[in-house]
Residue, then its C-alpha position, 0 to 999 in steps of 0.5 A: m527299197s527304191q526312193r519314191l519319185e516326187s511329184a511335179d508339184e513337190a518338185r516345183e515347191r522344192l525348186a522354188r525354195a532352193r537358191m538357184t539361178e534361172r538357168e540352173h532351175a531350167e536344167l534341173w526341171a528338164r532332167i526331171e521331165d526326161d526321167a519321168r518320160q523314161r519311167g513311163a516308157r518302161r512301164w508300157l514296154l512289157p505289155a506291148a511286147i506280149a501283145g505284139a508276140a500274140v499278134a505275130a503268132a496269130l498271123a503266122l498260124w493264119l498264113v501257114p497252110s494246113e491240110p483240109a480236115a476230113p468231113a465229120a460224116e466221112r470220119a464217122s461213117d463205116p462202109c462195112a457197118v450194118d444197121p440192124s434197124a434198116r429195112t434191108l441189111r447188106v454186107a459188101e463183097r469187100c467187107e468181112a461177115k457181120a452179125v447183128q441182133i434183131d429181136g433176140d435173134e442173131w443174123r450173120l451176113e457173109q460177104g455179099a449177102e443181102v437180107a430184107r426185114v419183113e413182118s414175119g421174119a426175113r427174106v434172103e435176097r442173095g448171099r449166105v446168111r446164118f440165123t440163130v433163132r431163139p426158142r418161141k416159148q410163149p403162147g403169143d410168140r409167132a414162128f419165125i419165117v424166112a422167105v427164099s426164092h422158091a419156098q418159105i422156111r418156118v422156124i420155132g427155135t434153131v440154128f441154120t444157114i441159108e445160101q441164096r443164089a440167082e438160080g436157086g439156093s440151099v439151107h443147112v440145119t445145125e440145130g433143131t428142125i425147120e419146115l419148108s413150105w413149097p409153092d404147091g403146098a407140100k411141106q418138108r422137114v429138115s433136121a439137124g445135120e440135114s440140108a435141102t435145096w431149091p427149086r425142088v426137084q419134082p419126082a417123075p410121074a409114074p408112067e401110065a399102064l396103057a396095057a393094064p386091064a380095065p376094071e371089071a364092072h362089079a369091082p367096087d369103086a375105091g374112090a380118092r385115096r385119103p390120108t390114114a389116121r396113122a399119117v395124121d398122127l405122125d404129122a401131129a407128133l412131129d409138130r409136137l416135137l418141134v414145140l418140145r425141142s424149142q422148150k428144151r423138154f428133151g425127155e418128153a420128146v424121147t417118150l413121144l418119139r418112142g411111142t410114135l415109132a411103136q405104131k404100125g403102118l409106118s414106112a421105112t423112111q418114117r421109122e428111120r426118121l423117128s429113130y434118128e430123132i430119138g438119138l438126137a433127143l437122147e443126146a440133148d437130154g444128156a442120156p446115154s445114146c451110144a446103144h441107140w446109135a448102134k441099134h440105129g446103124r444096124a437097122f437103117m442104112s440110108p446113105r443120107r444119114t449113114a455118115l452122121v451115124q458113123k461119126k456118132l458111133k466113133a465118138c462113142q468108141r472114143d468115150e469108152 
C-alpha cells in the first residue's frame, strides 16, 4: 500500500518542529511542492488523452469524403411494382408479369399491359391480361364486366385471358363461360377452350332476290319474324347454366343441359353446343365422360371443337 501524502499544513507543522536551517527548510518545501505538481499532472493525463483521441477521430471522420447516400424514396420505390389501389394498373415493357389481388379476383398483367379500374370491373387499355374471377354466389353480387375496345365481357366466375391491341383484340376462355355484348346489342357466349376476336366480323348480307316473283295478292302477310319459344327457352337455359357453373352445381347443370338438348327445333350448332357443355359438366362433376365424348365425336364434326374432342378421347384411351 502506498504511503499517504501529507497535506501542506501537516508539512508546515512538521517543518516547524524540525531542527533545520532556513536553507534546508526552503529546499525541502520546494521538493514537496514539485512532487505535488507532478501527481496532479498524472491525475489529468489519462482523461485528456482520451478526449484528444475522440476529437481526432471525429475530425478524421469529418474530413474523410464519403459516397452520397441514395435518397430514401429512390431506395424504397420499385419501378416494376403494381399498386392494386391505383386507378390505372401498368406493367412496363422491361418488367416481368405481375399478379395483383383486387376484391377477391386475380388480375395478371403481362409486359406492357395497362388496365383501368372501373365501377363495374375493369377496362383493358392495352396488352395481355389474365383474369381469374371468383364465383358470384350471393344474391347481391354483381357480374364482373370487362370493357375492351369493341365490346363488353360479362363474367360470373371463370378464368380467361384478354389481349388488347391498337386495332382490335381477342379473348380466350380457360374455365367457365363468358358473354360478349357487341355495340349493336348482339350477344355471344364463349366457353372453356373457345376464343373470340374483335372487332366482330359481320356476316355478309344475303343478296336480294331481284328476280323473285312478287307475292300473290291473296297470300297472307307473314309479318315480322319473332323469336320462337324454343329460342327463348335456350337462352334461359344457358343463363341458368352460368349460375349453376359458378356455384359448382355441376350435377344439376348436366340435368339441365340434357333436358334442353331433348327439345325439338334446335339447330345443329345449338345441339353441338349443348352436347359439348354436357361433357364439360360431367368432367367437372367427376362423373364418367368418355362415353359421352365418343358419342359427341360421332355426332358432330365441327372444326371449331374437333381438336378439343380428340384430345379428350385420347385422354380417355390413356385412362383405360
